N, CA, C and O atoms as a GROMACS GRO file, in nm:
protein
  420
    1MET      N    1   0.082  -0.119   0.000
    1MET     CA    2   0.000   0.000   0.000
    1MET      C    3   0.087   0.126   0.000
    1MET      O    4   0.057   0.222  -0.070
    2THR      N    5   0.193   0.125   0.079
    2THR     CA    6   0.280   0.242   0.085
    2THR      C    7   0.354   0.262  -0.046
    2THR      O    8   0.388   0.375  -0.082
    3ASN      N    9   0.380   0.153  -0.118
    3ASN     CA   10   0.445   0.166  -0.249
    3ASN      C   11   0.357   0.243  -0.347
    3ASN      O   12   0.408   0.322  -0.426
    4ILE      N   13   0.228   0.222  -0.342
    4ILE     CA   14   0.136   0.292  -0.430
    4ILE      C   15   0.134   0.441  -0.396
    4ILE      O   16   0.132   0.524  -0.487
    5VAL      N   17   0.134   0.476  -0.270
    5VAL     CA   18   0.131   0.616  -0.226
    5VAL      C   19   0.262   0.685  -0.266
    5VAL      O   20   0.260   0.798  -0.314
    6LEU      N   21   0.375   0.617  -0.246
    6LEU     CA   22   0.503   0.675  -0.283
    6LEU      C   23   0.513   0.694  -0.434
    6LEU      O   24   0.567   0.794  -0.480
    7ALA      N   25   0.462   0.599  -0.512
    7ALA     CA   26   0.464   0.612  -0.658
    7ALA      C   27   0.378   0.729  -0.704
    7ALA      O   28   0.416   0.800  -0.796
    8ALA      N   29   0.264   0.749  -0.640
    8ALA     CA   30   0.176   0.861  -0.676
    8ALA      C   31   0.243   0.994  -0.644
    8ALA      O   32   0.231   1.089  -0.721
    9GLN      N   33   0.312   1.003  -0.532
    9GLN     CA   34   0.380   1.126  -0.494
    9GLN      C   35   0.498   1.154  -0.588
    9GLN      O   36   0.523   1.269  -0.624
   10ALA      N   37   0.569   1.051  -0.629
   10ALA     CA   38   0.682   1.068  -0.720
   10ALA      C   39   0.633   1.117  -0.856
   10ALA      O   40   0.698   1.200  -0.920
   11ALA      N   41   0.519   1.066  -0.900
   11ALA     CA   42   0.464   1.108  -1.028
   11ALA      C   43   0.425   1.256  -1.024
   11ALA      O   44   0.446   1.327  -1.122
   12GLN      N   45   0.370   1.301  -0.914
   12GLN     CA   46   0.332   1.442  -0.902
   12GLN      C   47   0.456   1.531  -0.899
   12GLN      O   48   0.459   1.635  -0.964
   13GLY      N   49   0.555   1.491  -0.824
   13GLY     CA   50   0.679   1.569  -0.815
   13GLY      C   51   0.752   1.572  -0.948
   13GLY      O   52   0.814   1.672  -0.983
   14GLY      N   53   0.746   1.464  -1.022
   14GLY     CA   54   0.810   1.457  -1.152
   14GLY      C   55   0.747   1.553  -1.251
   14GLY      O   56   0.816   1.609  -1.336
   15GLY      N   57   0.616   1.573  -1.242
   15GLY     CA   58   0.548   1.667  -1.330
   15GLY      C   59   0.590   1.810  -1.302
   15GLY      O   60   0.607   1.890  -1.395
   16MET      N   61   0.607   1.841  -1.177
   16MET     CA   62   0.647   1.977  -1.139
   16MET      C   63   0.791   2.004  -1.183
   16MET      O   64   0.821   2.114  -1.230
   17SER      N   65   0.877   1.906  -1.168
   17SER     CA   66   1.016   1.926  -1.211
   17SER      C   67   1.024   1.939  -1.363
   17SER      O   68   1.111   2.009  -1.416
   18MET      N   69   0.933   1.871  -1.434
   18MET     CA   70   0.930   1.882  -1.580
   18MET      C   71   0.890   2.025  -1.621
   18MET      O   72   0.947   2.080  -1.715
   19ILE      N   73   0.796   2.083  -1.552
   19ILE     CA   74   0.753   2.220  -1.581
   19ILE      C   75   0.867   2.317  -1.552
   19ILE      O   76   0.891   2.409  -1.630
   20ILE      N   77   0.938   2.296  -1.441
   20ILE     CA   78   1.051   2.382  -1.406
   20ILE      C   79   1.160   2.371  -1.512
   20ILE      O   80   1.220   2.472  -1.549
   21MET      N   81   1.186   2.251  -1.561
   21MET     CA   82   1.286   2.232  -1.666
   21MET      C   83   1.245   2.302  -1.795
   21MET      O   84   1.329   2.362  -1.862
   22MET      N   85   1.118   2.295  -1.832
   22MET     CA   86   1.070   2.362  -1.952
   22MET      C   87   1.086   2.513  -1.941
   22MET      O   88   1.128   2.579  -2.036
   23VAL      N   89   1.054   2.568  -1.825
   23VAL     CA   90   1.069   2.712  -1.802
   23VAL      C   91   1.217   2.750  -1.808
   23VAL      O   92   1.252   2.853  -1.866
   24ALA      N   93   1.304   2.669  -1.750
   24ALA     CA   94   1.448   2.697  -1.752
   24ALA      C   95   1.501   2.693  -1.895
   24ALA      O   96   1.582   2.779  -1.932
   25ILE      N   97   1.459   2.598  -1.975
   25ILE     CA   98   1.504   2.589  -2.114
   25ILE      C   99   1.456   2.710  -2.193
   25ILE      O  100   1.532   2.766  -2.272
   26PHE      N  101   1.332   2.752  -2.172
   26PHE     CA  102   1.280   2.871  -2.240
   26PHE      C  103   1.358   2.995  -2.199
   26PHE      O  104   1.389   3.079  -2.284
   27ALA      N  105   1.390   3.008  -2.070
   27ALA     CA  106   1.467   3.124  -2.022
   27ALA      C  107   1.606   3.127  -2.085
   27ALA      O  108   1.654   3.233  -2.125
   28ILE      N  109   1.670   3.012  -2.093
   28ILE     CA  110   1.802   3.005  -2.155
   28ILE      C  111   1.794   3.044  -2.302
   28ILE      O  112   1.878   3.120  -2.350
   29MET      N  113   1.694   2.994  -2.374
   29MET     CA  114   1.677   3.029  -2.515
   29MET      C  115   1.651   3.179  -2.530
   29MET      O  116   1.702   3.241  -2.623
   30TRP      N  117   1.573   3.237  -2.440
   30TRP     CA  118   1.541   3.379  -2.446
   30TRP      C  119   1.667   3.464  -2.433
   30TRP      O  120   1.691   3.555  -2.513
   31PHE      N  121   1.749   3.433  -2.332
   31PHE     CA  122   1.866   3.516  -2.305
   31PHE      C  123   1.980   3.494  -2.404
   31PHE      O  124   2.059   3.586  -2.427
   32PHE      N  125   1.991   3.376  -2.462
   32PHE     CA  126   2.103   3.349  -2.552
   32PHE      C  127   2.069   3.355  -2.700
   32PHE      O  128   2.159   3.363  -2.784
   33MET      N  129   1.940   3.353  -2.735
   33MET     CA  130   1.904   3.353  -2.877
   33MET      C  131   1.809   3.466  -2.914
   33MET      O  132   1.838   3.544  -3.004
   34ILE      N  133   1.698   3.477  -2.847
   34ILE     CA  134   1.593   3.570  -2.887
   34ILE      C  135   1.630   3.714  -2.854
   34ILE      O  136   1.618   3.802  -2.940
   35LYS      N  137   1.675   3.740  -2.734
   35LYS     CA  138   1.706   3.877  -2.691
   35LYS      C  139   1.820   3.939  -2.773
   35LYS      O  140   1.806   4.053  -2.817
   36PRO      N  141   1.933   3.869  -2.795
   36PRO     CA  142   2.038   3.929  -2.879
   36PRO      C  143   1.993   3.957  -3.022
   36PRO      O  144   2.034   4.056  -3.083
   37GLN      N  145   1.909   3.870  -3.077
   37GLN     CA  146   1.860   3.890  -3.212
   37GLN      C  147   1.771   4.014  -3.218
   37GLN      O  148   1.778   4.091  -3.315
   38GLN      N  149   1.686   4.035  -3.116
   38GLN     CA  150   1.602   4.154  -3.113
   38GLN      C  151   1.687   4.280  -3.101
   38GLN      O  152   1.656   4.381  -3.164
   39LYS      N  153   1.793   4.274  -3.023
   39LYS     CA  154   1.882   4.388  -3.006
   39LYS      C  155   1.949   4.423  -3.139
   39LYS      O  156   1.957   4.540  -3.177
   40LYS      N  157   1.997   4.322  -3.209
   40LYS     CA  158   2.063   4.343  -3.338
   40LYS      C  159   1.964   4.400  -3.440
   40LYS      O  160   1.999   4.489  -3.518
   41GLN      N  161   1.840   4.351  -3.439
   41GLN     CA  162   1.739   4.400  -3.532
   41GLN      C  163   1.708   4.546  -3.505
   41GLN      O  164   1.688   4.623  -3.600
   42LYS      N  165   1.703   4.587  -3.378
   42LYS     CA  166   1.679   4.727  -3.344
   42LYS      C  167   1.794   4.816  -3.390
   42LYS      O  168   1.770   4.927  -3.436
   43GLU      N  169   1.917   4.768  -3.380
   43GLU     CA  170   2.033   4.844  -3.427
   43GLU      C  171   2.029   4.864  -3.578
   43GLU      O  172   2.059   4.972  -3.628
   44ILE      N  173   1.991   4.760  -3.651
   44ILE     CA  174   1.981   4.768  -3.797
   44ILE      C  175   1.872   4.868  -3.835
   44ILE      O  176   1.891   4.950  -3.925
   45GLN      N  177   1.757   4.860  -3.769
   45GLN     CA  178   1.648   4.951  -3.799
   45GLN      C  179   1.686   5.096  -3.767
   45GLN      O  180   1.650   5.187  -3.841
   46LYS      N  181   1.758   5.117  -3.657
   46LYS     CA  182   1.803   5.250  -3.621
   46LYS      C  183   1.898   5.304  -3.728
   46LYS      O  184   1.886   5.420  -3.767
   47PHE      N  185   1.991   5.221  -3.776
   47PHE     CA  186   2.084   5.262  -3.882
   47PHE      C  187   2.007   5.299  -4.008
   47PHE      O  188   2.038   5.400  -4.071
   48GLN      N  189   1.909   5.219  -4.046
   48GLN     CA  190   1.832   5.246  -4.167
   48GLN      C  191   1.753   5.377  -4.155
   48GLN      O  192   1.739   5.450  -4.253
   49ASN      N  193   1.701   5.406  -4.036
   49ASN     CA  194   1.626   5.529  -4.017
   49ASN      C  195   1.716   5.652  -4.016
   49ASN      O  196   1.670   5.762  -4.046
   50GLU      N  197   1.844   5.637  -3.980
   50GLU     CA  198   1.937   5.748  -3.971
   50GLU      C  199   2.029   5.759  -4.094
   50GLU      O  200   2.130   5.830  -4.089
   51LEU      N  201   1.994   5.691  -4.202
   51LEU     CA  202   2.076   5.696  -4.324
   51LEU      C  203   2.087   5.839  -4.375
   51LEU      O  204   1.990   5.914  -4.374
   52THR      N  205   2.207   5.876  -4.419
   52THR     CA  206   2.229   6.006  -4.480
   52THR      C  207   2.309   5.987  -4.608
   52THR      O  208   2.369   5.882  -4.630
   53GLU      N  209   2.309   6.089  -4.690
   53GLU     CA  210   2.386   6.082  -4.815
   53GLU      C  211   2.535   6.074  -4.782
   53GLU      O  212   2.583   6.144  -4.692
   54GLY      N  213   2.606   5.990  -4.854
   54GLY     CA  214   2.750   5.974  -4.832
   54GLY      C  215   2.785   5.859  -4.739
   54GLY      O  216   2.903   5.829  -4.720
   55THR      N  217   2.686   5.793  -4.681
   55THR     CA  218   2.712   5.680  -4.592
   55THR      C  219   2.750   5.557  -4.673
   55THR      O  220   2.683   5.524  -4.771
   56GLU      N  221   2.856   5.490  -4.633
   56GLU     CA  222   2.895   5.365  -4.699
   56GLU      C  223   2.807   5.252  -4.647
   56GLU      O  224   2.792   5.236  -4.526
   57VAL      N  225   2.749   5.175  -4.738
   57VAL     CA  226   2.654   5.070  -4.703
   57VAL      C  227   2.682   4.942  -4.782
   57VAL      O  228   2.760   4.941  -4.877
   58VAL      N  229   2.616   4.836  -4.738
   58VAL     CA  230   2.616   4.709  -4.810
   58VAL      C  231   2.470   4.671  -4.829
   58VAL      O  232   2.392   4.673  -4.734
   59THR      N  233   2.431   4.636  -4.951
   59THR     CA  234   2.293   4.595  -4.976
   59THR      C  235   2.273   4.451  -4.931
   59THR      O  236   2.369   4.380  -4.901
   60GLY      N  237   2.149   4.409  -4.926
   60GLY     CA  238   2.117   4.272  -4.889
   60GLY      C  239   2.179   4.170  -4.983
   60GLY      O  240   2.200   4.055  -4.945
   61GLY      N  241   2.207   4.211  -5.106
   61GLY     CA  242   2.270   4.122  -5.204
   61GLY      C  243   2.421   4.121  -5.196
   61GLY      O  244   2.487   4.048  -5.270
   62GLY      N  245   2.477   4.201  -5.105
   62GLY     CA  246   2.622   4.202  -5.086
   62GLY      C  247   2.695   4.307  -5.168
   62GLY      O  248   2.818   4.302  -5.178
   63ILE      N  249   2.624   4.401  -5.228
   63ILE     CA  250   2.686   4.504  -5.308
   63ILE      C  251   2.726   4.621  -5.219
   63ILE      O  252   2.644   4.674  -5.145
   64HIS      N  253   2.853   4.661  -5.226
   64HIS     CA  254   2.902   4.774  -5.148
   64HIS      C  255   2.886   4.901  -5.228
   64HIS      O  256   2.906   4.903  -5.350
   65GLY      N  257   2.849   5.010  -5.158
   65GLY     CA  258   2.834   5.136  -5.228
   65GLY      C  259   2.817   5.251  -5.131
   65GLY      O  260   2.832   5.235  -5.010
   66VAL      N  261   2.787   5.368  -5.187
   66VAL     CA  262   2.769   5.491  -5.109
   66VAL      C  263   2.630   5.546  -5.138
   66VAL      O  264   2.588   5.552  -5.254
   67VAL      N  265   2.559   5.586  -5.033
   67VAL     CA  266   2.425   5.641  -5.050
   67VAL      C  267   2.433   5.775  -5.122
   67VAL      O  268   2.506   5.864  -5.080
   68LYS      N  269   2.357   5.789  -5.231
   68LYS     CA  270   2.353   5.914  -5.307
   68LYS      C  271   2.227   5.994  -5.274
   68LYS      O  272   2.233   6.116  -5.260
   69SER      N  273   2.112   5.926  -5.262
   69SER     CA  274   1.988   5.995  -5.225
   69SER      C  275   1.892   5.897  -5.160
   69SER      O  276   1.902   5.775  -5.178
   70ILE      N  277   1.798   5.954  -5.084
   70ILE     CA  278   1.700   5.873  -5.012
   70ILE      C  279   1.562   5.926  -5.047
   70ILE      O  280   1.537   6.046  -5.036
   71ASP      N  281   1.472   5.838  -5.088
   71ASP     CA  282   1.334   5.875  -5.120
   71ASP      C  283   1.243   5.815  -5.014
   71ASP      O  284   1.214   5.696  -5.016
   72LEU      N  285   1.198   5.898  -4.920
   72LEU     CA  286   1.116   5.850  -4.809
   72LEU      C  287   0.975   5.813  -4.852
   72LEU      O  288   0.911   5.731  -4.788
   73THR      N  289   0.926   5.874  -4.961
   73THR     CA  290   0.790   5.842  -5.006
   73THR      C  291   0.783   5.701  -5.064
   73THR      O  292   0.685   5.629  -5.043
   74LYS      N  293   0.887   5.660  -5.136
   74LYS     CA  294   0.891   5.526  -5.194
   74LYS      C  295   0.967   5.428  -5.106
   74LYS      O  296   0.968   5.307  -5.132
   75ASN      N  297   1.031   5.479  -5.001
   75ASN     CA  298   1.112   5.398  -4.909
   75ASN      C  299   1.227   5.330  -4.984
   75ASN      O  300   1.255   5.212  -4.962
   76THR      N  301   1.292   5.406  -5.072
   76THR     CA  302   1.404   5.354  -5.150
   76THR      C  303   1.529   5.438  -5.127
   76THR      O  304   1.523   5.551  -5.079
   77VAL      N  305   1.643   5.380  -5.164
   77VAL     CA  306   1.772   5.447  -5.151
   77VAL      C  307   1.847   5.428  -5.282
   77VAL      O  308   1.854   5.318  -5.336
   78ASP      N  309   1.904   5.536  -5.332
   78ASP     CA  310   1.991   5.528  -5.449
   78ASP      C  311   2.133   5.509  -5.400
   78ASP      O  312   2.184   5.591  -5.323
   79VAL      N  313   2.198   5.402  -5.445
   79VAL     CA  314   2.333   5.367  -5.401
   79VAL      C  315   2.427   5.369  -5.520
   79VAL      O  316   2.402   5.303  -5.620
   80LYS      N  317   2.536   5.445  -5.508
   80LYS     CA  318   2.638   5.450  -5.612
   80LYS      C  319   2.734   5.334  -5.588
   80LYS      O  320   2.798   5.326  -5.483
   81ILE      N  321   2.744   5.243  -5.687
   81ILE     CA  322   2.828   5.125  -5.669
   81ILE      C  323   2.954   5.131  -5.753
   81ILE      O  324   3.049   5.057  -5.729
   82ALA      N  325   2.955   5.219  -5.852
   82ALA     CA  326   3.073   5.240  -5.938
   82ALA      C  327   3.058   5.376  -6.005
   82ALA      O  328   2.955   5.442  -5.991
   83ARG      N  329   3.160   5.418  -6.076
   83ARG     CA  330   3.153   5.547  -6.145
   83ARG      C  331   3.037   5.546  -6.244
   83ARG      O  332   3.030   5.460  -6.332
   84ASP      N  333   2.947   5.641  -6.230
   84ASP     CA  334   2.829   5.656  -6.316
   84ASP      C  335   2.733   5.537  -6.309
   84ASP      O  336   2.654   5.518  -6.402
   85VAL      N  337   2.738   5.458  -6.203
   85VAL     CA  338   2.646   5.346  -6.186
   85VAL      C  339   2.574   5.364  -6.052
   85VAL      O  340   2.635   5.352  -5.946
   86ILE      N  341   2.444   5.393  -6.060
   86ILE     CA  342   2.363   5.412  -5.940
   86ILE      C  343   2.246   5.314  -5.946
   86ILE      O  344   2.175   5.308  -6.046
   87VAL      N  345   2.226   5.238  -5.839
   87VAL     CA  346   2.115   5.144  -5.831
   87VAL      C  347   2.018   5.191  -5.724
   87VAL      O  348   2.057   5.253  -5.625
   88THR      N  349   1.891   5.160  -5.745
   88THR     CA  350   1.788   5.193  -5.648
   88THR      C  351   1.748   5.065  -5.575
   88THR      O  352   1.710   4.967  -5.639
   89VAL      N  353   1.756   5.067  -5.442
   89VAL     CA  354   1.722   4.950  -5.362
   89VAL      C  355   1.624   4.991  -5.252
   89VAL      O  356   1.614   5.108  -5.217
   90GLU      N  357   1.554   4.894  -5.198
   90GLU     CA  358   1.466   4.918  -5.085
   90GLU      C  359   1.548   4.960  -4.964
   90GLU      O  360   1.659   4.911  -4.943
   91LYS      N  361   1.494   5.051  -4.887
   91LYS     CA  362   1.565   5.100  -4.769
   91LYS      C  363   1.590   4.988  -4.668
   91LYS      O  364   1.690   4.990  -4.596
   92THR      N  365   1.499   4.893  -4.662
   92THR     CA  366   1.512   4.782  -4.565
   92THR      C  367   1.620   4.683  -4.603
   92THR      O  368   1.658   4.598  -4.522
   93SER      N  369   1.672   4.692  -4.727
   93SER     CA  370   1.778   4.598  -4.768
   93SER      C  371   1.916   4.663  -4.766
   93SER      O  372   2.009   4.613  -4.829
   94VAL      N  373   1.929   4.775  -4.694
   94VAL     CA  374   2.056   4.844  -4.684
   94VAL      C  375   2.109   4.827  -4.542
   94VAL      O  376   2.038   4.852  -4.444
   95PHE      N  377   2.235   4.783  -4.531
   95PHE     CA  378   2.295   4.756  -4.401
   95PHE      C  379   2.425   4.832  -4.386
   95PHE      O  380   2.481   4.881  -4.484
   96LYS      N  381   2.474   4.841  -4.264
   96LYS     CA  382   2.596   4.913  -4.234
   96LYS      C  383   2.716   4.839  -4.294
   96LYS      O  384   2.725   4.716  -4.286
   97ASP      N  385   2.807   4.915  -4.352
   97ASP     CA  386   2.930   4.858  -4.407
   97ASP      C  387   3.032   4.847  -4.294
   97ASP      O  388   3.095   4.946  -4.259
   98MET      N  389   3.048   4.729  -4.238
   98MET     CA  390   3.137   4.710  -4.124
   98MET      C  391   3.283   4.727  -4.163
   98MET      O  392   3.365   4.762  -4.078
   99ALA      N  393   3.319   4.703  -4.289
   99ALA     CA  394   3.457   4.717  -4.333
   99ALA      C  395   3.502   4.862  -4.328
   99ALA      O  396   3.620   4.890  -4.306
  100SER      N  397   3.408   4.956  -4.348
  100SER     CA  398   3.448   5.097  -4.347
  100SER      C  399   3.460   5.151  -4.205
  100SER      O  400   3.522   5.256  -4.185
  101THR      N  401   3.403   5.082  -4.107
  101THR     CA  402   3.411   5.131  -3.968
  101THR      C  403   3.521   5.066  -3.887
  101THR      O  404   3.555   5.114  -3.779
  102THR      N  405   3.577   4.956  -3.937
  102THR     CA  406   3.683   4.888  -3.862
  102THR      C  407   3.818   4.949  -3.896
  102THR      O  408   3.835   5.010  -4.002
  103VAL      N  409   3.912   4.934  -3.808
  103VAL     CA  410   4.046   4.987  -3.829
  103VAL      C  411   4.122   4.892  -3.921
  103VAL      O  412   4.132   4.773  -3.894
  104GLN      N  413   4.174   4.946  -4.030
  104GLN     CA  414   4.251   4.867  -4.124
  104GLN      C  415   4.396   4.860  -4.077
  104GLN      O  416   4.452   4.962  -4.038
  105LYS      N  417   4.456   4.742  -4.080
  105LYS     CA  418   4.595   4.725  -4.039
  105LYS      C  419   4.687   4.733  -4.157
  105LYS      O  420   4.809   4.721  -4.142
   0.00000   0.00000   0.00000
């Protein structure tokens, strides 16, 4: 009889520990995956909103260039990629050029 009572108590305790483990796993995922990604996304959006002419950028396709003009009504950016070559891209596909901000050795 006592074995049945002990087994029932163990089953209840096991359920609670399973819930605690699930919460712990979610918390770990939040702090190591979701939160840093949200922070990075906010930085990218801030950069896109503060774009000015002459800023060196990289498009989503990997093309490096310099911002020539910004059209807020169409949400587009004209990027000069070579002499006399200007392409128009969506503002959301323009990212910071990390090579121009790092110190070259």
